[in-house]
C-alpha positions in Angstrom: 2.3 34.3 11.3 -0.4 34.2 8.5 0.1 36.3 5.5 -2.3 39.3 5.5 -4.5 41.3 2.6 -6.2 44.6 2.2 -9.8 43.8 2.3 -12.3 45.9 0.3 -13.1 47.9 3.4 -9.5 48.7 3.6 -9.0 47.0 6.9 -6.5 44.1 7.2 -7.5 40.6 7.4 -5.7 37.5 7.7 -5.4 35.2 4.7 -7.1 32.1 5.9 -10.2 34.2 6.7 -10.8 35.3 3.2 -10.2 32.8 0.4 -13.3 33.7 -2.0 -12.2 37.6 -1.6 -8.7 36.6 -2.5 -9.6 34.4 -5.4 -11.6 37.1 -6.7 -9.6 40.0 -6.3 -6.1 38.3 -7.5 -7.6 36.9 -10.7 -7.2 39.8 -12.8 -4.0 40.2 -11.6 -3.1 36.6 -12.7 -4.9 37.1 -16.0 -2.5 40.1 -16.8 0.3 38.1 -16.3 -0.8 34.7 -18.0 0.6 35.1 -21.7 -2.0 36.5 -23.9 -2.5 33.2 -25.9 -3.5 31.2 -23.1 -6.2 33.7 -21.9 -9.9 32.8 -22.2 -12.9 35.1 -21.6 -14.8 34.6 -18.4 -13.9 33.7 -14.8 -12.6 30.1 -15.8 -9.6 31.8 -17.4 -6.9 31.0 -14.9 -7.8 27.4 -14.3 -8.0 26.8 -17.9 -4.5 28.3 -18.3 -3.4 25.9 -15.4 -5.1 23.1 -16.8 -2.8 19.9 -16.1 -4.7 17.5 -18.4 -4.3 19.7 -21.8 -2.6 17.7 -23.9 1.0 18.9 -24.7 3.9 18.3 -27.0 6.2 15.5 -25.5 9.6 17.2 -24.7 12.8 16.3 -26.6 14.3 15.4 -23.3 11.3 13.8 -21.9 11.8 9.9 -22.3 12.2 9.4 -18.4 9.3 11.8 -17.4 6.0 10.3 -16.8 4.3 13.8 -16.4 4.6 16.9 -18.4 5.4 20.4 -16.5 2.9 22.2 -15.4 1.9 25.7 -17.4 3.2 27.9 -14.7 6.4 26.0 -14.8 6.6 26.1 -18.6 5.7 30.0 -18.5 8.8 30.5 -16.0 11.2 28.6 -17.7 10.8 29.2 -21.0 13.4 31.6 -23.0 12.2 31.4 -26.5 10.3 35.0 -25.8 13.9 36.5 -26.0 16.4 33.9 -26.9 14.8 33.6 -30.6 17.1 36.5 -31.5 20.0 33.9 -31.6 18.2 32.1 -34.3 20.6 32.8 -37.3 23.5 31.9 -35.2 21.9 28.8 -34.0 21.4 27.7 -37.5 25.1 28.7 -38.5 26.1 26.4 -35.5 23.7 23.5 -36.7 25.0 23.5 -40.5 28.5 23.5 -39.0 27.8 20.6 -36.7 26.0 18.5 -39.3 28.6 18.7 -41.9 31.2 17.7 -39.5 29.0 14.5 -38.1 28.7 13.5 -42.0 32.6 14.3 -42.3 33.4 11.8 -39.4 31.0 9.3 -40.6 28.3 10.0 -37.7 25.7 10.9 -40.3 25.0 10.0 -43.8 25.9 12.7 -46.9 22.3 12.5 -47.6 21.2 13.1 -44.0 23.5 16.3 -43.8 21.9 17.6 -47.2 18.5 17.2 -45.7 19.7 19.0 -42.5 21.0 21.5 -44.3 18.2 22.2 -46.6 15.7 22.2 -43.7 17.7 24.7 -42.0 17.5 27.0 -44.9 14.0 26.8 -45.1 13.5 27.3 -41.5 15.7 30.5 -41.7 13.9 31.8 -44.6 10.3 31.2 -42.6 11.7 33.0 -39.8 13.0 35.9 -41.7 9.8 36.1 -43.6 8.0 36.3 -40.1 6.2 32.6 -41.0 7.8 30.8 -38.1 5.8 30.0 -35.2 7.5 30.2 -32.0 6.3 27.9 -29.4 6.7 28.4 -25.7 6.1 24.8 -25.1 9.2 24.1 -27.0 11.2 26.2 -24.5 13.9 27.7 -26.3 15.4 28.7 -29.9 17.2 25.4 -30.1 14.2 23.2 -29.6 12.1 25.2 -31.5 14.4 25.0 -34.6 15.1 21.4 -34.0 11.4 20.5 -33.5 10.6 22.4 -36.5 13.2 20.7 -38.6 11.9 17.1 -37.4 8.2 18.0 -38.6 9.8 19.3 -41.9 12.4 16.4 -42.6 11.4 13.8 -40.2 14.1 11.1 -38.9 17.7 12.7 -40.2 16.7 16.0 -37.9 16.9 13.7 -34.9 20.7 13.0 -35.6 21.5 16.7 -35.5 22.0 16.6 -31.6 24.5 13.6 -31.5 27.5 14.5 -29.7 25.9 18.2 -28.8 24.0 19.5 -25.5 21.9 22.4 -25.3 24.9 23.5 -23.0 27.6 24.1 -25.6 25.2 24.9 -28.3 23.5 28.0 -26.5 27.2 29.4 -25.8 28.2 28.8 -29.3 25.4 30.9 -30.3 26.0 33.4 -27.6 29.7 33.8 -28.6 28.6 34.2 -32.2 25.9 36.9 -31.4 28.2 38.5 -29.1 30.8 38.9 -31.8 28.5 40.4 -34.1 27.4 42.7 -31.7 30.8 43.8 -31.0 31.3 44.4 -34.5 28.4 46.7 -34.9 29.2 48.5 -31.7 32.5 49.4 -33.3 31.1 50.7 -36.3 28.8 53.0 -33.8 31.9 54.2 -32.0 33.8 55.1 -35.3 30.8 57.1 -36.4 30.4 59.0 -33.4 34.4 59.7 -33.7 34.0 61.1 -37.1 31.0 63.2 -36.1 33.2 64.8 -33.3 36.4 65.2 -35.4 34.3 66.9 -37.9 32.8 69.1 -35.2 36.1 70.0 -34.3 37.3 70.8 -37.9 34.5 73.2 -38.1 35.7 75.1 -34.5 39.2 75.7 -35.3 40.8 78.6 -32.8 37.9 78.5 -30.8 38.8 78.8 -27.2 36.8 77.7 -24.3 37.3 77.9 -20.6 38.3 74.7 -19.2 37.1 73.4 -15.8 38.6 71.5 -13.1 36.2 70.9 -9.8 33.4 72.5 -12.4 35.2 75.7 -11.7 37.2 77.9 -14.2 40.9 76.4 -14.6 42.8 77.2 -17.9 41.8 78.0 -21.3 41.8 75.3 -23.8 40.8 74.9 -27.5 37.4 73.7 -28.3 38.9 71.2 -30.6 41.2 69.7 -27.9 38.2 69.0 -25.9 36.2 67.4 -28.6 39.4 65.3 -29.4 39.6 64.4 -25.9 36.2 62.5 -26.4 37.7 61.0 -29.5 40.4 59.5 -27.6 38.2 57.7 -24.9 36.4 56.5 -27.5 39.2 54.8 -29.2 39.8 53.2 -25.9 36.3 52.0 -25.7 36.7 50.5 -29.3 40.2 49.0 -27.9 38.5 47.1 -25.2 35.9 45.9 -27.4 38.4 44.5 -29.8 40.5 42.7 -26.7 37.1 41.3 -25.8 36.5 39.8 -29.2 39.9 38.2 -29.0 39.1 36.3 -26.0 35.7 35.5 -26.7 36.3 33.9 -30.3 36.8 30.4 -29.0 34.4 27.8 -29.7 32.5 25.5 -27.2 30.7 23.5 -29.3 31.6 19.8 -28.9 32.0 20.2 -25.1 28.6 18.6 -24.9 26.9 18.9 -21.3 30.1 19.5 -19.8 32.5 16.0 -20.2 32.7 16.2 -23.9 31.8 12.9 -25.7 33.0 9.6 -26.6 32.2 9.9 -30.2 34.7 10.8 -32.8 34.0 14.3 -33.7 36.3 17.0 -34.8 35.9 20.2 -32.9 38.5 22.0 -34.9 36.6 21.6 -38.1 33.6 23.1 -36.3 35.6 25.7 -34.7 37.1 26.8 -38.2 33.8 26.6 -39.9 32.2 29.1 -37.7 35.1 31.3 -37.7 36.4 30.9 -34.3 40.2 30.8 -33.1 40.1 27.6 -31.7 38.0 25.1 -29.6 38.0 25.6 -26.1 40.6 23.5 -24.4 38.7 22.6 -21.4 35.0 21.1 -21.8 33.8 22.0 -18.2 35.1 25.7 -18.7 33.6 25.7 -22.0 30.0 25.4 -20.9 30.2 27.0 -17.4 32.2 30.3 -18.5 30.4 33.5 -18.5 33.8 35.8 -18.7 33.4 36.7 -22.0 30.0 38.2 -21.2 30.8 39.9 -18.1 34.0 41.3 -19.8 31.5 42.7 -22.8 29.2 44.3 -20.5 32.0 45.8 -18.5 33.3 47.3 -21.9 29.9 48.6 -22.7 29.4 50.0 -19.5 32.8 52.0 -19.6 31.7 53.4 -23.2 28.4 54.2 -21.5 29.9 56.4 -18.8 31.9 58.0 -21.2 28.8 59.1 -23.1 27.5 59.9 -19.9 30.1 62.7 -19.4 29.7 63.9 -22.6 26.0 64.2 -22.2 26.6 65.9 -19.1 28.8 68.5 -20.6 26.5 69.6 -23.5 23.6 69.4 -21.7 25.0 72.0 -18.9 26.4 74.1 -22.3 23.1 74.2 -23.6 21.7 76.0 -20.6 21.2 79.6 -20.4 23.5 79.6 -17.5 26.4 78.3 -20.0 24.9 79.1 -23.3 27.9 77.9 -25.0 26.1 75.6 -27.5 22.4 75.5 -29.5 21.1 72.0 -30.4 19.1 72.2 -33.7 15.3 71.7 -33.4 16.0 68.5 -35.1 17.4 67.0 -31.9 15.5 69.0 -29.3 12.3 68.6 -27.5 10.1 70.8 -25.8 7.6 70.9 -22.9 4.1 70.1 -22.4 3.4 73.0 -20.6 6.0 75.6 -21.1 6.1 77.0 -24.6 9.3 78.6 -24.4 11.3 75.3 -23.6 13.9 73.7 -26.1 15.3 70.7 -24.1 18.6 68.5 -25.2 16.6 65.5 -24.2 18.7 63.3 -26.2 22.0 63.7 -24.0 19.9 63.6 -21.1 18.8 60.3 -21.9 22.1 59.3 -22.7 23.1 60.3 -19.4 20.1 58.4 -18.0 20.9 55.4 -20.0 24.3 54.8 -18.7 22.8 53.7 -15.4 21.1 50.8 -17.3 24.1 49.7 -19.1 26.1 49.5 -15.7 22.8 47.9 -14.0 22.9 44.8 -16.9 26.6 44.4 -16.0 25.8 44.3 -12.3 23.0 41.8 -13.1 25.4 39.3 -14.7 27.8 40.0 -11.8 25.6 38.9 -9.2 24.1 36.1 -11.4 27.4 34.5 -12.2 28.6 34.9 -8.1 28.7 31.5 -6.2 27.7 29.4 -9.2 29.5 25.6 -9.1 30.6 24.2 -12.2 29.5 23.6 -14.7 26.2 24.6 -15.9 23.5 25.8 -14.2 20.0 26.9 -15.0 20.7 30.6 -13.7 22.7 31.1 -16.8 19.6 31.1 -18.9 19.4 34.7 -17.4 22.5 36.1 -18.8 20.7 36.7 -22.2 18.4 39.6 -21.3 21.1 42.0 -19.9 23.4 41.3 -22.7 20.6 41.9 -25.1 19.5 45.0 -23.3 23.1 46.4 -22.8 23.8 46.2 -26.6 20.8 47.5 -27.8 21.1 50.5 -25.3 24.5 51.4 -26.2 24.1 51.4 -29.8 21.2 53.6 -29.2 23.4 56.1 -27.0 26.2 55.9 -29.6 23.7 56.6 -32.6 22.0 59.7 -30.8 25.3 61.4 -29.8 26.4 61.2 -33.1 23.3 62.7 -34.5 23.5 65.4 -31.8 27.0 66.1 -32.4 26.1 66.7 -36.4 23.3 69.2 -35.3 24.9 71.8 -32.5 26.5 74.9 -33.0 29.0 76.6 -30.6 27.8 80.2 -29.7 31.3 81.7 -30.3 30.5 85.0 -29.2 28.9 84.1 -25.9 32.0 81.7 -25.4 34.2 84.8 -26.0 32.6 87.1 -23.6 32.8 84.5 -20.8 36.6 83.9 -21.0 37.6 87.2 -19.0 36.0 85.4 -15.7 38.1 83.3 -13.8 41.9 84.2 -14.2 42.1 81.5 -17.0 45.4 82.6 -17.7 47.0 82.4 -13.9 48.9 79.1 -14.3 50.6 80.8 -17.7 51.5 83.7 -15.5 53.3 81.2 -13.1 55.0 79.6 -16.1 56.5 83.1 -17.0 58.1 83.5 -13.4 59.3 79.9 -13.8 61.2 81.0 -17.1 62.5 84.0 -14.9 64.2 81.5 -12.6 61.7 81.8 -9.9 60.9 78.2 -8.5 57.3 77.3 -9.0 56.1 77.2 -5.6 57.2 81.0 -5.2 55.5 81.7 -8.1 52.6 80.1 -7.2 52.4 82.4 -4.1 53.1 85.4 -6.2 50.6 84.7 -8.9 47.8 84.0 -6.0 48.7 87.3 -4.4 48.3 89.2 -8.1 44.9 87.3 -8.3 43.7 88.8 -4.9 44.9 91.9 -6.0 42.5 91.7 -9.0 39.8 90.5 -7.1 40.0 93.4 -4.7 40.1 95.7 -7.8 37.6 93.7 -9.8 39.9 93.6 -12.8 41.8 90.7 -14.9 45.6 90.1 -14.6 46.0 91.6 -17.9 44.7 94.8 -16.4 47.3 95.2 -13.8 49.8 97.6 -14.5 53.5 96.9 -14.3 53.8 99.0 -11.1 51.1 96.9 -9.5 52.5 93.5 -10.7 56.2 94.8 -9.5 54.8 95.8 -6.1 54.1 92.1 -5.7 57.6 90.8 -6.9 60.2 93.1 -8.8 60.8 90.0 -11.4 58.1 91.1 -13.6 59.1 93.0 -16.9 57.3 94.4 -19.7 57.4 91.1 -21.5 54.8 89.5 -18.7 51.8 90.6 -21.3 52.9 88.5 -23.7 51.8 85.8 -21.1 48.4 87.3 -20.2 45.1 86.9 -21.8 43.3 83.6 -22.9 44.7 84.3 -26.3 48.3 84.5 -25.4 48.0 81.9 -22.9 47.1 79.4 -25.3 50.1 80.4 -27.6 52.3 79.5 -24.9 51.1 75.7 -24.4 53.8 73.6 -26.3 54.1 70.1 -24.5 53.2 66.8 -26.3 49.5 66.6 -26.1 48.7 70.1 -24.7 46.0 72.4 -25.7 48.4 74.7 -28.0 47.6 75.4 -31.4 50.3 73.6 -32.9 49.9 70.6 -30.8 45.9 70.1 -31.2 46.6 70.7 -35.2 48.6 67.7 -35.0 46.3 65.9 -32.7 43.4 66.5 -35.3 45.6 65.8 -38.4 46.1 62.3 -36.6 42.2 61.9 -36.5 41.3 62.7 -39.8 44.1 60.4 -41.1 43.1 57.5 -38.8 39.6 57.7 -39.2 39.8 58.2 -43.1 37.5 61.1 -42.4 38.3 62.7 -46.1 37.2 59.6 -47.6 34.1 59.4 -45.2 33.0 63.0 -46.4 33.7 62.0 -50.3 31.5 59.0 -49.9 28.9 60.9 -47.9 28.9 63.5 -50.9 28.2 61.0 -53.5 
């Protein structure tokens, strides 16, 4: 079957019948996809960008090749446009590798010194924005190596001794991920501090607790805010666990089989702060477990942030009215003048999908790949870069939002009578009177039914009305009714009772060293 294309008159035309039309109509699209630096003015732009006769720099791996790759292949296979983010870690790895080669007698000390000085100069050029990244040099590694060769000449050609891009890129990537985890952990702590500080400001405030998004039991707002802090602590724990497992060095594994040269992998591992070299060279260059685990940890963090975002977006609505974000963390509408939207937390909720998508991309990428290295794995970088950038943004804006919201205490107090939040506490009262819990549950259910028919609250029922349901009720029942009394009765470890929550709050203030943080902020 021939391909079809929509022609100018909006009818379908077989591809073989309209070559001129296709060329003229698709040329603008092709131009838009070609890298800006390859474009020229006029209709010859596409053919010029794909000109096979254009002179190109010989590839560092090009010894056995008689032809250079086409422009289309070069554009499609380059990764320097995004993996240049690894430059600092690539230079770190090269410094350690050069020092090891000299120590092992595989390079002279003078060549090592030339390489180290050249790498220092290249790093300064990159950080000053003066370094020219070239797509014909494919990736961050070959850009830096080729630039080093241009700079210092022959000694640079010794740097790749006993090293492949396979182990080189994974060394860079593990170093980058290690630093990224450290940055995320700091952001998690900042959000935890913001939440604990917010809890301190709202001592004693009771809010409805929900299950199935229906009124369930009263809880202290502090208790809910500290629940978020607990979740974030587990998120931090997962990242720390991931950091431990990723902190092993692949450098020296080479392409997959190691090398016959007398290198010292332990020396480079120690120099780069790794725990040890990876034991198996095949595993060293093919493993992406650490990336999958990292993105999984980020995804769980994103889900937690999304849940916080959902609650705060609902609570900021007129229907709830439980919190008001300040103008500094709100946006308006282009058509409705009255609107004040909690957009940052809506985007936190939305961007969680992006972080989860990054994980799914990596899982699918790694599925079914044979050992050891495959070029597919070049595609592992962008999802990781995106996941890290997104999760840091989500954590930062969540902390900012937490620092700029006010809980509407009067509105919350007025909402508390609805939903029979003290019903379970009443059941506990009956248990204390010796009634089996299932029987107590039934008795309280009938009491609630009576309240529904009378349009009143449990504490509004008279003692006679309660005794008409079951004679076990006594005057002390009113010490268990109403949300304030209900909160006072919670006493189990981790519960929403005032003393329990105060103990939880004290724990987090100490663990996060919040008083010191406040002192530093005030300086």
